[in-house]
Every structure is written in C-alpha cells, then in structure tokens.
C-alpha positions as CSV (number, residue, x, y, z in Angstrom):
1,X,-32.9,39.1,56.0
2,X,-36.7,38.8,55.9
3,X,-36.7,36.0,58.4
4,X,-34.6,38.1,60.7
5,X,-37.1,41.0,60.5
6,X,-40.0,38.6,61.2
7,X,-38.1,37.2,64.3
8,X,-37.4,40.7,65.5
9,X,-41.1,41.7,65.2
10,X,-42.2,38.6,67.1
11,X,-39.6,39.3,69.8
12,X,-40.8,42.9,70.2
13,X,-44.4,41.7,70.4
14,X,-43.6,39.3,73.3
15,X,-41.0,41.6,74.9
16,X,-42.6,45.1,75.0
17,X,-40.6,48.1,76.2
18,X,-41.2,48.6,79.9
19,X,-38.7,51.2,81.0
20,X,-35.3,52.9,80.8
21,X,-32.1,53.1,82.8
22,X,-30.5,56.5,82.6
23,X,-26.7,56.8,82.8
24,X,-25.4,60.1,84.2
25,X,-22.1,61.2,85.8
26,X,-21.8,64.6,87.3
27,X,-24.4,67.2,88.5
28,X,-22.9,70.7,88.5
29,X,-24.1,74.3,88.9
30,X,-22.0,75.4,86.0
31,X,-21.0,73.1,83.1
32,X,-17.4,73.0,81.7
33,X,-16.4,74.6,78.4
34,X,-14.4,71.5,77.5
35,X,-16.6,69.2,75.4
36,X,-15.2,65.9,76.9
37,X,-16.2,67.1,80.4
38,X,-19.3,69.0,79.4
39,X,-21.0,65.8,78.0
40,X,-20.6,64.2,81.5
41,X,-22.3,67.1,83.2
42,X,-25.9,68.1,83.8
43,X,-27.3,70.9,86.0
44,X,-29.7,70.2,88.9
45,X,-32.4,72.3,87.3
46,X,-32.2,70.5,83.9
47,X,-32.2,67.1,85.5
48,X,-35.2,68.0,87.7
49,X,-37.1,69.2,84.7
50,X,-36.4,66.0,82.9
51,X,-37.6,64.0,85.8
52,X,-40.8,66.1,86.1
53,X,-41.3,65.7,82.3
54,X,-41.2,61.9,82.5
55,X,-43.5,61.9,85.6
56,X,-46.0,64.0,83.6
57,X,-45.8,61.4,80.8
58,X,-46.8,58.7,83.3
59,X,-43.4,57.1,84.1
60,X,-42.5,56.1,87.6
61,X,-39.0,56.2,89.0
62,X,-37.6,53.0,90.6
63,X,-34.4,51.6,92.1
64,X,-32.1,49.2,90.3
65,X,-33.4,46.3,92.4
66,X,-37.0,47.2,91.5
67,X,-35.8,47.4,87.8
68,X,-34.7,43.7,88.1
69,X,-38.0,42.8,89.6
70,X,-40.0,44.5,86.8
71,X,-38.1,42.8,84.0
72,X,-37.9,39.4,85.7
73,X,-35.9,38.1,88.6
74,X,-33.1,36.0,89.9
75,X,-33.7,32.6,91.6
76,X,-30.7,30.4,92.4
77,X,-28.6,32.6,90.2
78,X,-30.9,31.9,87.2
79,X,-32.9,34.6,85.5
80,X,-36.6,34.1,85.4
81,X,-38.4,36.4,82.9
82,X,-41.4,38.3,84.1
83,X,-44.5,37.2,82.2
84,X,-47.1,39.6,83.5
85,X,-47.3,43.1,82.1
86,X,-46.7,46.3,84.2
87,X,-49.1,49.0,83.1
88,X,-46.7,52.0,83.7
89,X,-43.2,52.4,82.2
90,X,-40.4,53.2,84.6
91,X,-37.0,55.0,84.8
92,X,-34.0,54.0,86.8
93,X,-31.5,56.8,87.4
94,X,-27.8,55.8,87.7
95,X,-24.6,57.8,88.2
96,X,-21.1,56.5,87.4
97,X,-17.7,57.0,89.0
98,X,-18.6,58.4,92.5
99,X,-18.4,62.2,92.2
100,X,-18.9,64.3,95.4
101,X,-21.6,66.3,93.6
102,X,-23.8,63.2,93.4
103,X,-24.1,63.7,97.2
104,X,-24.1,67.5,97.4
105,X,-26.3,68.4,94.4
106,X,-28.0,65.4,92.9
107,X,-29.1,63.8,96.2
108,X,-30.9,66.8,97.7
109,X,-32.9,67.3,94.5
110,X,-33.8,63.6,94.0
111,X,-34.7,63.2,97.7
112,X,-37.1,66.2,97.4
113,X,-38.7,64.5,94.5
114,X,-38.7,61.1,96.2
115,X,-36.8,59.6,93.3
116,X,-34.6,56.5,93.8
117,X,-31.1,56.4,92.3
118,X,-28.0,54.3,92.1
119,X,-24.3,55.5,92.4
120,X,-21.7,53.2,91.0
121,X,-18.5,54.0,92.9
122,X,-14.9,53.6,91.6
123,X,-13.3,52.9,94.9
124,X,-9.9,54.5,94.0
125,X,-11.7,57.8,93.7
126,X,-13.0,57.7,97.3
127,X,-11.2,60.5,99.2
128,X,-9.4,61.3,96.0
129,X,-6.9,58.5,96.4
130,X,-6.6,58.3,92.6
131,X,-7.1,61.2,90.2
132,X,-9.8,61.3,87.5
133,X,-7.6,61.9,84.5
134,X,-10.4,63.4,82.5
135,X,-10.6,66.1,85.2
136,X,-6.9,66.8,85.8
137,X,-5.9,68.7,89.0
138,X,-9.5,68.5,90.4
139,X,-10.5,66.8,93.6
140,X,-14.0,65.5,92.8
141,X,-14.2,62.1,94.5
142,X,-16.8,61.4,97.2
143,X,-15.6,61.1,100.8
144,X,-16.1,58.0,102.9
145,X,-18.6,59.8,105.2
146,X,-20.6,61.2,102.3
147,X,-20.7,57.7,100.8
148,X,-22.0,56.3,104.1
149,X,-24.6,59.1,104.3
150,X,-25.8,58.2,100.8
151,X,-26.0,54.5,101.7
152,X,-28.1,55.3,104.7
153,X,-30.7,56.9,102.4
154,X,-33.4,54.4,101.4
155,X,-33.7,56.0,98.0
156,X,-30.0,55.4,97.2
157,X,-28.3,52.1,96.1
158,X,-24.5,51.9,96.0
159,X,-22.9,49.8,93.3
160,X,-19.3,48.9,92.4
161,X,-17.4,50.4,89.5
162,X,-13.9,48.8,89.8
163,X,-10.9,50.2,91.7
164,X,-9.2,52.3,89.0
165,X,-11.8,52.7,86.2
166,X,-9.9,50.7,83.5
167,X,-11.2,49.3,80.2
168,X,-11.8,45.8,81.5
169,X,-11.6,44.1,78.1
170,X,-7.9,45.2,77.9
171,X,-7.0,43.3,81.1
172,X,-6.2,39.7,81.8
173,X,-8.8,37.7,83.6
174,X,-6.8,37.9,86.8
175,X,-6.5,41.7,86.5
176,X,-10.2,42.0,85.9
177,X,-11.0,39.8,88.9
178,X,-8.8,42.0,91.1
179,X,-10.4,45.2,89.9
180,X,-14.0,44.0,90.3
181,X,-13.6,41.9,93.5
182,X,-11.5,44.5,95.3
183,X,-14.0,47.3,94.5
184,X,-16.9,45.2,95.8
185,X,-15.0,44.2,99.0
186,X,-13.9,47.7,99.7
187,X,-17.4,49.0,99.5
188,X,-18.7,46.2,101.6
189,X,-16.1,47.0,104.2
190,X,-17.1,50.7,104.3
191,X,-20.8,50.1,104.2
192,X,-21.1,47.0,106.2
193,X,-23.4,45.1,103.8
194,X,-23.3,43.2,100.5
195,X,-22.9,45.2,97.3
196,X,-25.0,43.5,94.6
197,X,-24.8,45.8,91.5
198,X,-22.0,46.6,89.1
199,X,-21.3,49.0,86.2
200,X,-18.6,48.5,83.5
201,X,-16.3,51.5,83.3
202,X,-16.4,52.8,79.7
203,X,-19.0,50.0,79.1
204,X,-16.0,47.8,78.2
205,X,-16.3,44.1,79.0
206,X,-15.8,40.6,77.6
207,X,-16.8,37.0,78.5
208,X,-14.3,37.0,81.3
209,X,-15.9,40.1,82.8
210,X,-19.4,38.5,82.8
211,X,-18.1,35.2,84.3
212,X,-16.4,37.1,87.1
213,X,-19.6,39.1,87.8
214,X,-21.4,35.8,88.1
215,X,-18.8,34.4,90.4
216,X,-19.1,37.4,92.6
217,X,-22.9,37.1,92.8
218,X,-23.8,40.5,91.4
219,X,-27.6,40.7,90.8
220,X,-27.2,43.1,87.9
221,X,-24.5,44.6,85.7
222,X,-25.1,47.6,83.5
223,X,-23.3,48.9,80.4
224,X,-22.8,52.4,79.0
225,X,-25.0,52.3,75.9
226,X,-28.1,50.7,74.6
227,X,-31.8,51.2,74.3
228,X,-35.0,51.1,76.5
229,X,-35.5,47.9,78.5
230,X,-37.9,45.2,77.4
231,X,-39.9,42.8,79.4
232,X,-37.8,39.7,79.9
233,X,-34.5,41.5,79.4
234,X,-31.6,39.5,80.8
235,X,-29.6,41.5,83.5
236,X,-26.2,40.5,82.0
237,X,-25.7,43.2,81.0
238,X,-28.6,45.7,81.1
239,X,-28.5,48.5,78.5
240,X,-28.6,52.1,79.6
241,X,-29.4,55.4,77.9
242,X,-26.7,58.0,78.1
243,X,-28.5,61.2,79.3
244,X,-26.7,64.3,77.9
245,X,-27.8,67.9,78.5
246,X,-27.9,69.9,75.2
C-alpha cells in the first residue's frame, strides 16, 4: 500500500495535470423535468458562463487534435509522450450522440466565443433514422446538411459514435467491428474525408473495442468518465469529465 502511494506520487510529479475533456450531450433553451433527460442537458447561457469562467482562470480551449498534440502524439501508430511542459491548462469540449441542437444552439454560441468543439455522431440518429430511446417520440437527430455545415466550420471536429449506440462490451467482436467501422465509413462518405476520432457509447468497451479502434486507425478514443488529463496520457482511451448543469 505504501509502495503504491509512493509510485502514485512519483507518477503525478512527472505527469502533471495539463487539461480537461468535457463531455456534454444536449444544449437546450428549457431543460426537461425528467431526471434521466435533464442530466444530459445544459442551457446555452449556463455553458457560455462556464466557458468564460474557465477562460478567466487562464484556461485555453482547444480541439481534440490539439489535445492529442498537447499530451503527446502519434507516430507510426505509436504514442510518443510529450516531455515539454505547456504553461497554460486547456479544455476540450465534446458532445455525444449527434443532436440537432448541437448545430442550432451550441454552435452559434461557441463560434461567437471562438471555442473549438467535437461532435461524436451516432450515424443511425442522422435524419432520425433510428429513435433515441431515452427521448421517446422526439425527433432530435442532426440532419445531413447540418452535419456538413458543422464539418465545414474550422472550429468543429466530427467524430464517430457507432451506428446504433449500443454498449459495445455486450457485443461480439464482429458486431463491434460492424458498429464502429460502419459509423466511420458512413461519416466519411457524407463528409468526404477521413474521420479520426471515436467515442464509446455509454463509455462501455473491452479489449476487442480497443483493438478494433487501432485497426481502423483512430487517433483518439474517449470514454464517458474519468479525471483531468495528465501530460503523457495515452489516448486509448482518454478520460472525460461529465459536465452537468445543477
């Protein structure tokens, strides 16, 4: 136990905190009364104030690609930890699932503040082909044209988030591969370029999931929980902080 604590202190000394990845879902004018939906929702004003608060504290906001650069980098599919220290801590904002309000409400506010962000899209939700069972009878998915508009914005990065939003660790390896590879390919067909980043639905994954993400050449994968990022953090997977409005 004592040895473990000593090792942890040494690790922290050589791997200081450098930033955070925020996990969000919806941005709405009025939050739901249902707890399971409400915890996925923030208002534009609240999110803007949180961004301004962090900027006032000296944080800078960066893209997911810049996040990878700041903790290290990938060369020939191998991770190379960054040894030099960045003076300012950073935040990377990410949204899961692909809600239309990411385009209609989050995007205008973040563009006005010149803040980069990433949207991980569940491709079955595009054009509401599949329903979001946690929002029954609601049509919340982003459209193809809105997705293309987001992708044309330099501040925005589009990432993959499977086809149907399953818990990947409950699927066979073949089923996982189909969910991940098909979502990547669908987005690449829509956008006309490679999609390099991936988010686990529900944060659920196993060794097969990680192997598949390597095979598909994703640069980063992110999960649904964790802590601040440390220098030298390996991008398989990166921890995120779940941002919940009180």
